[in-house]
PLY file of the C-alpha trace (Angstrom):
ply
format ascii 1.0
element vertex 110
property float x
property float y
property float z
element edge 109
property int vertex1
property int vertex2
end_header
0.00 0.00 0.00
2.90 2.34 0.76
4.35 1.91 -2.77
0.99 2.76 -4.36
0.82 5.94 -2.27
4.32 6.98 -3.37
3.51 6.31 -7.04
0.36 8.39 -6.72
2.30 11.22 -5.05
4.96 11.20 -7.80
2.27 11.18 -10.51
0.42 14.07 -8.84
3.66 16.05 -8.50
4.52 15.47 -12.15
1.05 16.59 -13.22
1.39 19.81 -11.19
4.87 20.52 -12.57
3.85 19.82 -16.18
0.61 21.71 -15.79
2.50 24.74 -14.46
4.88 24.62 -17.43
1.99 24.67 -19.85
0.34 27.59 -18.09
3.51 29.71 -17.96
4.82 28.90 -21.45
4.45 31.69 -24.03
1.86 31.15 -26.71
2.94 30.41 -30.27
1.38 33.64 -31.51
3.35 35.71 -29.00
6.59 34.05 -30.08
5.94 34.76 -33.76
4.34 38.19 -33.42
5.30 40.74 -36.07
6.02 44.38 -35.20
3.03 45.65 -37.18
0.02 47.28 -35.61
-1.99 46.63 -38.77
-1.27 44.08 -41.45
-2.51 43.35 -44.94
-3.88 40.00 -43.75
-1.77 38.25 -46.37
1.68 38.94 -47.82
2.00 41.53 -50.56
4.66 40.26 -53.02
7.43 42.55 -54.23
10.76 42.27 -56.00
13.86 44.17 -54.99
14.92 46.81 -57.53
18.49 47.98 -57.07
21.85 48.07 -58.82
24.02 47.45 -55.76
21.66 45.67 -53.38
19.68 46.84 -50.38
20.07 45.82 -46.75
17.50 43.74 -44.91
17.46 45.54 -41.56
16.63 44.45 -38.02
14.50 47.60 -37.61
12.95 50.42 -39.67
15.94 52.62 -40.46
19.61 52.67 -41.38
20.65 52.82 -37.71
19.58 49.17 -37.35
21.93 46.30 -38.14
21.91 44.56 -41.49
20.62 40.98 -41.55
21.81 40.50 -45.13
22.08 42.10 -48.54
19.20 41.66 -51.00
20.21 41.76 -54.66
18.14 42.92 -57.62
15.18 40.63 -58.36
15.02 38.97 -54.93
11.43 38.27 -53.87
10.19 39.99 -50.70
6.73 39.51 -49.18
5.70 42.67 -47.34
3.30 42.26 -44.42
2.96 45.93 -43.48
4.29 49.47 -43.83
4.06 50.77 -40.27
7.05 53.09 -40.37
6.60 55.41 -43.35
9.29 54.44 -45.86
10.03 51.01 -44.37
8.27 47.72 -45.02
8.38 44.69 -42.74
8.28 41.27 -44.33
9.95 38.01 -45.29
12.52 37.29 -47.97
11.22 34.61 -50.36
14.26 33.92 -52.58
18.03 34.17 -52.70
20.62 33.54 -49.98
18.52 35.26 -47.29
15.39 33.23 -48.05
13.17 32.88 -44.99
14.59 35.83 -43.05
12.22 38.46 -41.66
13.21 42.11 -41.60
12.79 45.66 -42.82
13.44 47.05 -46.33
13.22 50.64 -47.53
10.22 50.81 -49.88
12.20 52.86 -52.41
13.92 49.56 -53.33
10.75 47.49 -53.78
8.45 47.10 -56.79
5.16 45.24 -56.98
0 1
1 2
2 3
3 4
4 5
5 6
6 7
7 8
8 9
9 10
10 11
11 12
12 13
13 14
14 15
15 16
16 17
17 18
18 19
19 20
20 21
21 22
22 23
23 24
24 25
25 26
26 27
27 28
28 29
29 30
30 31
31 32
32 33
33 34
34 35
35 36
36 37
37 38
38 39
39 40
40 41
41 42
42 43
43 44
44 45
45 46
46 47
47 48
48 49
49 50
50 51
51 52
52 53
53 54
54 55
55 56
56 57
57 58
58 59
59 60
60 61
61 62
62 63
63 64
64 65
65 66
66 67
67 68
68 69
69 70
70 71
71 72
72 73
73 74
74 75
75 76
76 77
77 78
78 79
79 80
80 81
81 82
82 83
83 84
84 85
85 86
86 87
87 88
88 89
89 90
90 91
91 92
92 93
93 94
94 95
95 96
96 97
97 98
98 99
99 100
100 101
101 102
102 103
103 104
104 105
105 106
106 107
107 108
108 109
């Protein structure tokens, strides 16, 4: 009888610990949230238009670090334009494929 009580206590403790982890874990939407107050609801496809390339930035402006250089013709799916001349989106081709970041809209064409 004592062994059954211990097994029940261990199982109850594990359930409490695992249940607490689920409650305190961040939601998937919070982990993948984009920095846009309003979005298009779907990606708006563009291509990069430049002679020398344009930087994919970590934020909306040249003071932010470059995450990579996008060459002419690279596909970029814009999700929003919350910061005037800067678009936030995801690179869809080239060496930076899959990266999210900011691109100056002067270097994008629909």
